N, C-alpha and C positions, 0 to 999 in steps of 0.2 A: 345088243339084246333086244329081242323082240317086244314089241308093246302089247302084244295080245294076252289077255288076262289069263291066269292059270286055270280059272273055272271053265274056260272053253276048251282047253286042251290039257287036262289033267295029267296025260302020259307024258307030256313034254316038259314037266316041272324040273328044274335042276336038281340033281343028286348029289350028295356030298363027294362022290367020285369025280363027277364033271366039275364041280367047283374048285376042288382041289388041284384038278389038271389045269383048268383055265389059268388060276392064280399062278401056278409055278410056269406057265407059258407066257404069262403077261409080265414077269418080272425074270429078265435073264441076268444071269450072274455077271459080274464084272469080267471074267475070263472070256465068256461067250461075246460080250460086246467088244473086247480086244480082239478076238478072232475074227468076227466079223468086219472091223475096222481094217485089220490087216489085209483081208481079202479084197475089200474095196480098193485099199491103197495099191496092191498087186494089179487089179485090173484097171485103175485108171491112175497112173502115175502122174501124169501132167497136172491133173486135177488137184491130186493131193499135194503137190509141191506149191500150186497157186494158192491153196487153201492155208499152207503153213505160212506162205509169204503174208497173205492178210492177216492172219494171227499175229505174226511177228511184228507187222507194221502197227496193228491195233495196240498191241502192248507197248511198243516204243513210243507211241503217241500219248499213251495214258500215263507213263511214268512222270514226265514232267508236270503235268496236271496235277497228279498226285502228291507230288514233291512239293510243289507251290502252296498247295492247300494245306499241308501238314507244317510247313515252315511258317507260313502266316500265323497259323493257332499257336505253335511254340514260341514264336517270338512276341506273342501277346498283342499281335496287330488286330484292330478293331474290325470286323468284317463288314460293319455299317449296318446291318440289321435290316436292310432293305431300303434305307432312307437315302436320299440324294443328298448331295453337298450343301445344296441350298437349304434344304430342311435341318441339317445339322448346325448351322450358323445361327438359325433364329431360336 
């Protein structure tokens, strides 16, 4: 949107029709996004495979981390509260 004040250009002020059209264009539906993604995959299959592999690797790396955190809390383990071992002894 321009930073020109509406006083300088009163004929360029947004109308209800243009605002509604901009809002509709700014928020595509889920099916529109899926169709666009499918088109990109068809155009660039190698890139899509690489992106999928990266997502799978990231998910696989995150699972053990999430499990260890949840097991530590479930077993009542002391998370330390940010203190070192020396500070806990005293």
